[in-house]
C-alpha positions in Angstrom: 7.4 -6.8 -15.6 3.6 -6.6 -15.4 1.5 -3.9 -17.1 0.3 -2.8 -13.6 3.8 -2.0 -12.4 4.1 1.7 -11.6 7.4 3.2 -12.5 8.6 5.6 -9.8 10.8 7.4 -12.3 7.8 8.4 -14.5 6.6 11.8 -13.3 3.2 11.6 -15.0 2.3 8.3 -13.3 3.7 9.0 -9.9 3.7 12.5 -8.3 5.1 11.0 -5.1 8.1 9.8 -6.9 8.6 13.3 -8.4 8.5 14.8 -4.9 11.1 12.4 -3.6 13.2 13.0 -6.7 13.1 16.8 -6.3 14.1 16.4 -2.6 17.0 14.1 -3.6 18.0 16.6 -6.3 18.0 19.5 -3.8 20.1 17.5 -1.4 22.6 16.5 -4.2 22.8 20.1 -5.4 23.4 21.4 -1.9 26.1 18.8 -1.3 27.8 19.7 -4.6 27.6 23.4 -3.7 29.2 22.8 -0.3 31.9 20.6 -1.9 32.8 23.2 -4.5 32.8 26.0 -2.0 35.1 24.0 0.2 37.4 23.1 -2.7 37.6 26.8 -3.8 38.3 27.9 -0.2 41.1 25.3 0.0 42.6 26.5 -3.2 42.4 30.1 -2.1 44.1 29.2 1.2 46.9 27.4 -0.7 47.5 30.4 -2.9 47.5 32.8 0.0 49.9 30.6 1.9 52.3 30.5 -1.1 52.2 34.2 -1.7 51.9 35.7 1.8 53.1 34.9 5.3 52.5 31.3 6.5 49.3 30.9 8.6 
């Protein structure tokens, strides 16, 4: 590790790294939201199938 090494994870030193991180975070949050919505939808479908007529 040299003193001149720029750490991408340090927001103050590298704005470009922050931009990439926020993009990655947005993608991760979007994927998580889609997954949770799909999971909840699947659960609701299971409950509906148990209570009501089979689809």
